[in-house]
N, C-alpha and C positions, 0 to 999 in steps of 0.2 A: 408191460412192466418197464421196458426201456424208455418209453415216452414219459411215464410218470417220474422216473429218476431225472430225466432231462428237464422237466418242468420244475422240479425241486431245485435244480442247480441254477436256474435262470437268475434268481435274486442275487446269488453269489457272483455271477458274471456281469450283472448290471453295474454301470459306472457309478462311483460315489458322487454325492452332490457336490457341485462346484460353487465357489463364491461369486456373488453377483458383482459385476463391474460397477453398477450403480451404487451398491453399498460401499465399495471401496472409494468411489468418487465422493460420496457423502461424508465418509470419515475424513478424507483429506480436506474438504471444504469446511467441515465442522471444527477444525482446529482453530480457525480464526473466528472468534466470538464477537459479533457486532455489538454486544452490550458493553464491551470494554472500550468503546470509542470515547474519546474526550472531546468536549465542546461540540462543535457543529460538523466534525469530520465523520465520514462514514467509510466503511471498508467494503471493497468489491473483490470477490474471489472468483477467478476463472480457473477451473480444473482443466488441464490439458487432456489430450487424447491418451487413452490407455489401450494398448494393442489388444484387440479382441481375441487374438490367438493365445493370450495368456490364460491358462487354466489353473486355478488354485483351488485346493479343497475348501469346502464350506467351513467357516469358522464357527465353533460352538460357543463363542463368547463375543462380547462387544469388541469391535475392531479398535485398535489403538492407533493414534496418529501423533507424530512428533516432528519437530524441526531438527535437522542435524545441528551439531554444535557449530557455533559462530555463523549461523544463517542470518540473513537480513530479515527484516520484518515487512519489507515490501519489495516489489519487483518480481522477477522470475526466480523460482526456486524449486526444490524438490522436497516433498513431504514424505516421510517414511511412514507407511501404513503397514501394520503388522497384526498377525493373529498369534495370540499366546495360548491358544487352546490345545486340544489333543493332537492336532496336526498343524504345528506352527509354520508360519511363512512370513516373509518380509517383502515389501514392494515399494520402490520409490515412485511417487506420482508427481508429474509436473504440474505446478500451479503458478498463476500470476496474481499477485496481490497488489491492489491499488488502494491507497489511502487518499480519499477525495475530501477536499475542504475548499471553502471560499477564501481566496487570497486577493490582494490588491493587484490590479492590472491597469495598463494605460487605456484610457477611454479613446484616445486619438494618438496620432504620431506626435512624439515629444522630442524636442531638440536639446542638445547639450547646452547647459546653462539655464534652462527653464526652471523657474521656481514653481514647485508643485502647488496646485490649489485643489480643493475638493472636487471641482469640476473636471479635473484632468484624470481622475481615478474612479474606478468602480470595482466591485467585488465580483469575481467569477470563479467557478469551480475548476480546480486543477488537481492532477495527481501529484501529491507532495513528493513522491519518490522520483519524479521526473523534473522537479524544479531545482535546477542546479545552483542558482545564485542566491538561494534563500528566499524567504517570503515574509510578508506582513499580512496579518489577518484583520487589521484595523487601518483603514485608509487614513484616518486622522494622524497616525504616527508619521506619515510622510508629508503632510501638508506643511509648507514653509521651507522644505528642504530643496536644494538645488541639484539638478541632474548632472552627473559626471560625463554622460554620453547620451547618444540618441537611443530612443526606445520606440519600437513600432506599436501601433494600436493592438490591444489584446495581449501584449506580452507582460509577463510578471514584472512588477516594480518592487525591488527590495531596498533595504537600507544600504546595502553594499554599492548600489549604483547611484546613490545620492550622497550629498554632504550637507552638513550644517552650515548655514550662512553665518559667518562671524559677525558679532555685534560691533566689535571694534576692529578697524582695519589697521594693518601695519603702517606705522608712521603717523597715525592719527593722534592728535593731542587729546589727553584725557585728564579731567580734573577729579580729584578725590576730596570728599568732604568728610571730616572726622569729627566726632563729638563724644561727649560722655554725659551720662545722666546721673 
């Protein structure tokens, strides 16, 4: 009789189901929808390590994921994954989001004062969150502009590092023709 009662008590002593780390990771990554990308950019999401010693009760609902207020949309951040089920919990999950797009870069080393031609530029994929000086997605926007400083091959070329070449120079004589019809 004592063994029978002990066997009946075993299910009560068994540990409750725990939430899968993979399901938590998938919820964090799923917050960034690749279908929302504009143009030719794409989003890459890398979910950081979640300590495998964390034991959370299995959620009886779909896991929710959200960005904290004032969070950036790229770079390193924490995503709040939560269960709003019978046994609620919350966990911040580290992620790194990269928005990748083709931008104008120098095809070769360029010097200050160089006037840019199409042959000086090419498109290359870069993480837009790491492009600090701005970027141009159409090399044609830079053709005919003059460099304000030196740029190494493979580096991003933006409008900020170039200037428009003036059509009329200071002190140059200019003639205006006026007429009416």
